[in-house]
ZALO-885508 format. One line per field, with one value per residue: residue number from 1; residue in three letters; x, y, z of N, C-alpha, C in turn. Coordinates in steps of 0.05 Angstrom, whole numbers, plus 5000, padded with zeros to 4 digits. Layout:
<pts>
i	c(NUM ...)
aa	c(ala ...)
nu	c(X ...)
nv	c(Y ...)
nw	c(Z ...)
cau	c(X ...)
cav	c(Y ...)
caw	c(Z ...)
cu	c(X ...)
cv	c(Y ...)
cw	c(Z ...)
</pts>
This chain:
<pts>
i	c(1 2 3 4 5 6 7 8 9 10 11 12 13 14 15 16 17 18 19 20 21 22 23 24 25 26 27 28 29 30 31 32 33 34 35 36 37 38 39 40 41 42 43 44 45 46 47 48 49 50 51 52 53 54 55 56 57 58 59 60 61 62 63 64 65 66 67 68 69 70 71 72 73 74 75 76 77 78 79 80 81 82 83 84 85 86 87 88 89 90 91 92 93 94 95 96 97 98 99 100 101 102 103 104 105 106 107 108 109 110 111 112 113 114 115 116 117 118 119 120 121 122 123 124 125 126 127 128 129 130 131 132 133 134 135 136 137 138 139 140 141 142 143 144 145 146 147 148 149 150 151 152 153 154 155 156 157 158 159 160 161 162 163 164 165 166 167 168 169 170 171 172 173 174 175 176 177 178 179 180 181 182 183 184 185 186 187 188 189 190 191 192 193 194 195 196 197 198 199 200 201 202 203 204 205 206 207 208 209 210 211 212 213 214 215 216 217 218 219 220 221 222 223 224 225 226 227 228 229 230 231 232 233 234 235 236 237 238 239 240 241 242 243 244 245 246 247 248 249 250 251 252 253 254 255 256 257 258 259 260 261 262 263 264 265 266 267 268 269 270 271 272 273 274 275 276 277 278 279 280 281 282)
aa	c(unk unk unk unk unk unk unk unk unk unk unk unk unk unk unk unk unk unk unk unk unk unk unk unk unk unk unk unk unk unk unk unk unk unk unk unk unk unk unk unk unk unk unk unk unk unk unk unk unk unk unk unk unk unk unk unk unk unk unk unk unk unk unk unk unk unk unk unk unk unk unk unk unk unk unk unk unk unk unk unk unk unk unk unk unk unk unk unk unk unk unk unk unk unk unk unk unk unk unk unk unk unk unk unk unk unk unk unk unk unk unk unk unk unk unk unk unk unk unk unk unk unk unk unk unk unk unk unk unk unk unk unk unk unk unk unk unk unk unk unk unk unk unk unk unk unk unk unk unk unk unk unk unk unk unk unk unk unk unk unk unk unk unk unk unk unk unk unk unk unk unk unk unk unk unk unk unk unk unk unk unk unk unk unk unk unk unk unk unk unk unk unk unk unk unk unk unk unk unk unk unk unk unk unk unk unk unk unk unk unk unk unk unk unk unk unk unk unk unk unk unk unk unk unk unk unk unk unk unk unk unk unk unk unk unk unk unk unk unk unk unk unk unk unk unk unk unk unk unk unk unk unk unk unk unk unk unk unk unk unk unk unk unk unk unk unk unk unk unk unk unk unk unk unk unk unk unk unk unk unk unk unk)
nu	c(7220 7233 7247 7295 7331 7319 7341 7395 7458 7517 7570 7642 7648 7601 7559 7496 7463 7406 7387 7410 7435 7448 7414 7361 7331 7277 7280 7233 7212 7169 7133 7106 7045 7063 7108 7155 7200 7178 7185 7173 7163 7170 7140 7166 7142 7134 7151 7191 7260 7297 7249 7196 7223 7235 7241 7260 7217 7236 7281 7306 7347 7336 7371 7367 7354 7362 7386 7352 7305 7293 7285 7241 7203 7198 7176 7127 7105 7105 7081 7043 7056 7053 7095 7095 7091 7138 7198 7261 7319 7371 7422 7452 7502 7493 7508 7557 7585 7637 7630 7615 7564 7516 7477 7434 7410 7358 7342 7286 7231 7163 7102 7068 7042 7030 6976 6979 6984 6995 7030 7038 7088 7092 7072 7054 7052 7081 7082 7134 7156 7217 7254 7240 7251 7295 7277 7249 7249 7297 7314 7376 7414 7391 7392 7446 7457 7423 7441 7472 7435 7394 7364 7386 7360 7361 7386 7382 7420 7409 7442 7414 7418 7462 7445 7401 7428 7453 7423 7410 7360 7338 7330 7349 7319 7276 7288 7266 7216 7233 7260 7218 7190 7229 7234 7182 7178 7218 7195 7155 7185 7199 7177 7236 7283 7353 7412 7476 7543 7591 7556 7519 7451 7403 7344 7301 7262 7257 7282 7327 7327 7370 7365 7385 7394 7355 7325 7301 7251 7218 7155 7134 7115 7122 7125 7158 7202 7235 7248 7305 7327 7383 7421 7464 7515 7498 7531 7561 7521 7505 7554 7559 7514 7524 7570 7549 7517 7487 7470 7460 7479 7474 7502 7481 7513 7554 7595 7661 7693 7657 7648 7696 7694 7662 7651 7683 7648 7601 7563 7571 7531 7522 7489 7463 7447 7403 7370 7355 7313 7268 7205 7183 7160 7204)
nv	c(6954 6957 6971 6946 6971 6967 6950 6936 6968 6945 6966 6957 6963 6947 6984 7005 7024 7047 7026 6998 7019 7068 7127 7176 7240 7288 7356 7399 7462 7518 7579 7615 7651 7703 7704 7683 7627 7559 7490 7423 7373 7307 7270 7216 7149 7110 7057 7058 7066 7106 7126 7172 7218 7279 7289 7288 7269 7209 7157 7091 7087 7062 7019 7036 7089 7160 7205 7248 7229 7188 7215 7248 7210 7182 7223 7227 7178 7177 7225 7240 7279 7308 7299 7339 7387 7396 7430 7426 7452 7441 7394 7357 7318 7294 7259 7208 7143 7097 7050 7065 7080 7132 7190 7231 7296 7325 7388 7428 7468 7485 7513 7531 7516 7454 7407 7348 7276 7229 7166 7099 7106 7153 7193 7244 7298 7361 7430 7469 7530 7556 7578 7552 7499 7474 7471 7426 7356 7328 7278 7246 7247 7284 7328 7340 7353 7397 7452 7462 7463 7499 7563 7631 7697 7727 7779 7804 7839 7865 7870 7897 7914 7885 7832 7832 7842 7794 7759 7742 7764 7805 7849 7901 7930 7949 7973 7990 7963 7909 7907 7913 7864 7826 7838 7827 7772 7755 7770 7733 7690 7688 7678 7639 7585 7593 7566 7580 7601 7557 7526 7540 7562 7609 7648 7677 7733 7781 7820 7868 7912 7948 8002 8037 8092 8088 8045 8060 8077 8035 8002 7981 7953 7923 7896 7854 7859 7910 7972 8008 8070 8088 8146 8158 8122 8053 8014 8041 8052 8000 7981 8016 8003 7949 7954 7978 7939 7903 7853 7784 7782 7780 7792 7798 7791 7792 7824 7835 7877 7903 7862 7859 7903 7897 7879 7822 7794 7794 7752 7729 7719 7687 7714 7673 7639 7664 7673 7622 7614 7633 7631 7584 7548 7529)
nw	c(3992 4060 4127 4139 4170 4224 4287 4334 4340 4366 4405 4417 4472 4491 4488 4462 4403 4368 4303 4248 4204 4221 4248 4243 4256 4257 4263 4267 4253 4266 4257 4313 4330 4339 4308 4329 4337 4342 4362 4342 4388 4415 4465 4492 4493 4553 4550 4512 4490 4535 4554 4571 4566 4528 4458 4389 4333 4303 4280 4261 4203 4139 4093 4040 4043 4044 4095 4101 4077 4113 4162 4150 4136 4186 4217 4192 4204 4261 4276 4240 4202 4141 4085 4046 4072 4096 4096 4081 4112 4125 4149 4202 4231 4294 4332 4344 4343 4364 4337 4287 4280 4269 4285 4252 4250 4218 4196 4190 4164 4176 4149 4188 4254 4250 4252 4292 4300 4347 4347 4375 4397 4424 4480 4477 4431 4419 4403 4419 4447 4424 4461 4507 4504 4530 4581 4590 4608 4574 4524 4533 4489 4454 4487 4491 4438 4427 4438 4391 4352 4360 4343 4331 4334 4271 4229 4164 4117 4055 3995 3949 3895 3877 3883 3849 3801 3793 3765 3699 3674 3646 3679 3677 3641 3667 3722 3772 3772 3770 3818 3855 3845 3861 3916 3934 3926 3962 4010 4016 4029 4082 4151 4167 4177 4174 4151 4171 4150 4176 4204 4244 4262 4242 4258 4216 4206 4180 4125 4111 4060 4021 3978 3920 3874 3814 3832 3878 3867 3868 3874 3932 3994 4051 4114 4125 4093 4103 4071 4055 4036 4006 4017 3985 3959 3955 3975 4014 4051 4066 4088 4131 4163 4173 4204 4249 4270 4323 4335 4313 4247 4176 4113 4047 3989 3930 3921 3924 3944 3980 4016 4042 4073 4116 4186 4216 4246 4220 4181 4113 4058 3995 3936 3909 3949 3974 3930 3918 3952 3928 3894 3914 3973 3997)
cau	c(7240 7227 7250 7320 7347 7311 7360 7414 7486 7530 7598 7660 7645 7574 7539 7477 7450 7385 7390 7432 7448 7446 7387 7356 7307 7268 7276 7214 7208 7147 7129 7082 7029 7079 7131 7177 7201 7171 7196 7156 7176 7156 7144 7170 7127 7150 7163 7212 7287 7296 7220 7189 7238 7227 7261 7250 7208 7259 7285 7327 7348 7338 7395 7362 7344 7378 7379 7328 7281 7287 7274 7214 7186 7193 7157 7100 7095 7101 7066 7025 7064 7056 7121 7091 7092 7165 7217 7287 7338 7399 7424 7477 7508 7494 7519 7573 7595 7661 7621 7609 7537 7512 7450 7433 7386 7349 7330 7266 7210 7135 7091 7054 7041 7013 6963 6994 6971 7016 7026 7043 7114 7091 7049 7045 7067 7076 7098 7146 7172 7245 7268 7231 7257 7313 7264 7236 7268 7303 7329 7404 7427 7380 7401 7473 7457 7406 7455 7482 7412 7375 7369 7389 7347 7379 7379 7396 7424 7408 7453 7392 7428 7480 7428 7386 7446 7464 7405 7407 7332 7328 7322 7359 7299 7257 7302 7248 7197 7247 7266 7194 7184 7248 7228 7157 7185 7233 7177 7141 7203 7203 7200 7249 7309 7375 7437 7497 7570 7601 7537 7499 7425 7389 7315 7298 7234 7257 7305 7330 7335 7381 7361 7399 7388 7328 7310 7286 7224 7202 7130 7136 7111 7117 7141 7177 7225 7236 7264 7323 7336 7410 7424 7485 7523 7486 7553 7567 7499 7507 7577 7553 7495 7538 7589 7533 7501 7491 7458 7469 7473 7486 7501 7478 7526 7577 7614 7685 7701 7639 7652 7720 7690 7644 7664 7684 7625 7578 7564 7566 7517 7521 7462 7450 7434 7377 7353 7344 7288 7246 7188 7172 7161 7230)
cav	c(6949 6974 6959 6932 6986 6962 6932 6950 6967 6942 6973 6939 6965 6939 7005 6998 7047 7037 7032 6983 7037 7095 7137 7204 7252 7313 7380 7414 7488 7533 7605 7620 7674 7727 7701 7670 7599 7536 7464 7400 7353 7282 7258 7188 7130 7099 7032 7061 7072 7132 7134 7193 7243 7294 7289 7292 7246 7198 7128 7078 7092 7037 7019 7049 7116 7182 7214 7266 7212 7173 7233 7257 7186 7177 7244 7221 7154 7182 7249 7244 7303 7302 7308 7363 7411 7396 7444 7420 7474 7431 7370 7357 7294 7304 7238 7188 7122 7083 7029 7076 7089 7160 7201 7256 7313 7340 7413 7435 7487 7482 7540 7538 7494 7434 7388 7323 7253 7211 7137 7086 7113 7178 7200 7271 7314 7388 7452 7482 7554 7548 7586 7535 7471 7462 7469 7400 7334 7319 7254 7255 7253 7310 7350 7347 7365 7420 7479 7466 7463 7521 7586 7658 7716 7736 7802 7803 7863 7856 7886 7892 7918 7863 7808 7836 7840 7767 7743 7752 7762 7830 7868 7928 7944 7962 7968 7992 7941 7884 7908 7907 7836 7812 7841 7814 7744 7751 7773 7708 7668 7689 7670 7614 7578 7598 7554 7600 7589 7547 7506 7550 7568 7634 7650 7701 7744 7805 7825 7897 7916 7974 8010 8061 8100 8085 8024 8072 8082 8010 8003 7959 7960 7899 7897 7832 7868 7939 7984 8030 8086 8098 8174 8159 8095 8031 8000 8056 8048 7972 7979 8030 7987 7925 7962 7985 7916 7894 7826 7766 7795 7769 7809 7783 7805 7779 7846 7829 7901 7907 7840 7865 7927 7892 7865 7792 7782 7793 7730 7737 7699 7692 7719 7648 7627 7676 7669 7594 7614 7645 7615 7561 7550 7519)
caw	c(4013 4083 4153 4144 4189 4251 4301 4350 4334 4392 4404 4431 4501 4498 4484 4440 4389 4351 4275 4236 4185 4233 4253 4236 4268 4244 4279 4251 4266 4255 4272 4329 4320 4340 4291 4342 4329 4359 4353 4348 4404 4421 4492 4486 4509 4575 4543 4492 4501 4547 4555 4589 4559 4504 4437 4362 4318 4288 4284 4245 4174 4123 4076 4015 4048 4053 4122 4098 4073 4137 4182 4142 4139 4214 4226 4182 4219 4289 4282 4218 4188 4112 4074 4030 4090 4108 4078 4093 4112 4129 4166 4218 4247 4321 4349 4331 4361 4354 4320 4261 4280 4270 4286 4237 4254 4194 4205 4170 4172 4168 4146 4213 4273 4238 4270 4294 4311 4357 4346 4400 4407 4438 4498 4470 4412 4427 4392 4443 4441 4423 4485 4529 4499 4550 4608 4591 4612 4547 4518 4537 4464 4444 4505 4483 4411 4425 4434 4364 4334 4365 4327 4342 4316 4250 4212 4138 4101 4027 3974 3929 3867 3871 3880 3824 3778 3790 3748 3672 3667 3634 3700 3671 3625 3686 3747 3795 3771 3777 3846 3869 3842 3878 3944 3939 3928 3986 4033 4018 4038 4111 4167 4159 4188 4155 4159 4167 4147 4201 4214 4262 4250 4250 4253 4200 4203 4163 4108 4106 4033 4015 3951 3910 3846 3803 3847 3901 3858 3868 3888 3950 4022 4066 4138 4126 4079 4105 4050 4064 4013 4011 4008 3965 3951 3970 3989 4038 4071 4076 4106 4156 4179 4183 4226 4273 4279 4351 4337 4292 4222 4152 4089 4022 3967 3917 3917 3940 3958 4002 4035 4057 4089 4139 4208 4213 4261 4202 4161 4086 4042 3966 3926 3901 3973 3978 3906 3919 3968 3913 3876 3928 4002 4007)
cu	c(7236 7233 7276 7339 7341 7331 7381 7442 7501 7560 7615 7657 7617 7552 7522 7465 7430 7389 7414 7448 7449 7417 7385 7331 7301 7264 7259 7207 7185 7142 7104 7067 7044 7105 7155 7177 7192 7182 7177 7172 7157 7162 7144 7155 7145 7163 7188 7239 7287 7268 7215 7204 7227 7249 7247 7237 7232 7261 7306 7324 7352 7361 7391 7354 7367 7370 7354 7303 7273 7274 7246 7194 7178 7173 7129 7088 7088 7084 7045 7030 7068 7081 7118 7094 7119 7185 7244 7306 7367 7398 7451 7479 7511 7503 7535 7582 7620 7654 7616 7580 7535 7483 7451 7407 7381 7333 7311 7246 7183 7123 7076 7054 7021 6999 6978 6977 6992 7009 7034 7070 7115 7068 7038 7064 7061 7094 7108 7161 7202 7260 7259 7238 7275 7302 7250 7257 7274 7318 7359 7418 7417 7390 7429 7474 7443 7421 7466 7460 7393 7383 7374 7375 7367 7368 7395 7397 7426 7421 7436 7403 7446 7465 7412 7403 7457 7447 7403 7379 7320 7320 7328 7339 7280 7268 7283 7227 7209 7254 7241 7186 7203 7240 7202 7162 7199 7215 7162 7158 7209 7176 7211 7274 7330 7400 7460 7524 7580 7581 7518 7473 7414 7360 7310 7268 7233 7283 7306 7342 7344 7378 7376 7390 7359 7311 7294 7258 7207 7177 7129 7132 7103 7136 7162 7203 7226 7256 7280 7333 7363 7412 7445 7490 7509 7507 7560 7546 7500 7531 7572 7535 7507 7557 7573 7516 7507 7477 7468 7460 7487 7482 7500 7490 7547 7599 7638 7694 7684 7644 7676 7716 7674 7660 7664 7661 7601 7582 7559 7554 7518 7493 7448 7436 7406 7359 7342 7319 7264 7230 7176 7174 7188 7251)
cv	c(6968 6958 6945 6947 6980 6942 6949 6947 6966 6947 6954 6939 6958 6960 6998 7024 7036 7046 7019 7000 7066 7103 7166 7214 7279 7335 7399 7440 7502 7558 7604 7644 7700 7726 7688 7640 7579 7511 7442 7379 7330 7274 7228 7170 7117 7073 7034 7067 7101 7143 7155 7219 7255 7294 7294 7267 7235 7168 7117 7085 7066 7041 7035 7079 7136 7190 7232 7249 7198 7191 7242 7233 7181 7198 7238 7197 7161 7207 7256 7271 7296 7314 7334 7388 7414 7408 7443 7444 7465 7405 7370 7330 7303 7283 7217 7167 7109 7061 7038 7086 7119 7167 7228 7271 7329 7364 7422 7455 7477 7509 7549 7514 7474 7417 7361 7301 7234 7182 7125 7093 7139 7179 7227 7282 7344 7408 7469 7507 7547 7555 7570 7506 7459 7462 7442 7379 7321 7292 7262 7262 7279 7333 7359 7362 7392 7447 7483 7468 7487 7545 7611 7677 7728 7760 7799 7831 7855 7877 7882 7894 7895 7837 7809 7831 7812 7749 7756 7750 7787 7851 7896 7943 7959 7957 7969 7970 7914 7883 7901 7877 7819 7814 7828 7784 7738 7753 7747 7685 7669 7688 7643 7610 7582 7584 7573 7586 7581 7527 7515 7557 7594 7633 7677 7709 7769 7807 7855 7901 7945 7980 8035 8068 8097 8064 8035 8079 8057 8013 7978 7968 7935 7899 7875 7839 7898 7950 8007 8044 8098 8127 8177 8131 8074 8016 8014 8052 8020 7969 7993 8014 7961 7931 7968 7962 7907 7867 7809 7777 7781 7789 7792 7800 7787 7800 7842 7853 7906 7886 7846 7889 7921 7877 7835 7779 7780 7770 7741 7714 7707 7698 7693 7634 7638 7672 7640 7593 7622 7625 7590 7566 7542 7540)
cw	c(4036 4108 4158 4162 4218 4264 4315 4338 4362 4389 4419 4461 4510 4495 4460 4429 4369 4322 4263 4216 4195 4237 4246 4250 4254 4265 4262 4266 4251 4270 4289 4318 4320 4323 4303 4336 4350 4346 4361 4363 4410 4449 4489 4505 4530 4568 4524 4506 4510 4548 4576 4584 4534 4483 4410 4350 4302 4293 4265 4216 4160 4103 4050 4018 4052 4082 4121 4095 4098 4158 4175 4144 4168 4225 4216 4197 4248 4296 4261 4204 4159 4101 4058 4046 4103 4089 4092 4090 4116 4145 4179 4233 4276 4341 4333 4352 4348 4335 4291 4259 4283 4273 4272 4243 4229 4203 4183 4182 4162 4166 4171 4231 4264 4259 4269 4306 4321 4352 4373 4412 4423 4458 4491 4449 4418 4411 4415 4434 4443 4449 4510 4526 4521 4578 4611 4597 4585 4546 4519 4511 4453 4461 4498 4457 4410 4422 4406 4343 4337 4348 4344 4323 4297 4235 4187 4126 4072 4009 3949 3901 3859 3866 3855 3800 3774 3773 3720 3661 3655 3654 3693 3654 3643 3714 3771 3795 3779 3807 3863 3868 3860 3907 3952 3943 3954 4011 4038 4028 4067 4126 4159 4176 4166 4167 4152 4162 4174 4214 4235 4247 4260 4243 4241 4197 4186 4148 4103 4078 4028 3985 3944 3882 3839 3819 3870 3893 3858 3885 3906 3978 4037 4090 4140 4111 4080 4083 4061 4039 4020 4001 3986 3955 3968 3986 4015 4059 4083 4095 4132 4174 4189 4206 4251 4284 4307 4356 4314 4265 4199 4130 4065 4000 3955 3912 3936 3956 3983 4024 4053 4076 4114 4161 4204 4228 4243 4182 4133 4071 4012 3957 3918 3925 3976 3953 3905 3936 3951 3897 3889 3957 4013 4005)
</pts>
């Protein structure tokens, strides 16, 4: 079953939107050589709707598809991006019509700037630095949605002891060894897009790991996860650094007392959020 989504949805005022079951597009982000984020954009063919503008690979969703499936399929058809290299980070409805039609933007990462091959719907595919996207003549719908989709550089403060203690894997038998293994896995999980509470997105290139006690003996050295040796309590060090934060910051902890000590401007992520990054590229 394929293709039953093709067609226009016409509203009461005559406005038309492509996709009988709605539409979806893929916002695929990848790090440049310097680690800054780039976004894959499609220069739409002149014959297409809003031709000549820049937007995301995407199109109509079929009745049997999820929005993620539709967006990834469209990117494969329009840019020859293999699904195996697409790691979904979140999705957001970025357009609605009175007719019930919706457009969903699926946000995803690739490990690098993948090679692309345009089909007849594109005149060009380009990896664009994120801070230059709005300098292009954008498709009107994408132009409206872009401010809600772009990332802000994100810093994470890791309550390492709390995250380590959230897994019943025998870490207490070798605290320093388990700490080293955790940090090594986390280093392999960045850079990445992070969906924050409230629906905004951050671009993460480093995780600051605070260590205390025996964990300070962990054998680990990787610039992606700088290690901070707390002179005393790890909670005190985390609270101090959160208070001094002058950029977008998230604290990873399940410690209720610590969460209450940090400014409201600091996002709080559960350990399960970060642990879900381990063991795979996703």
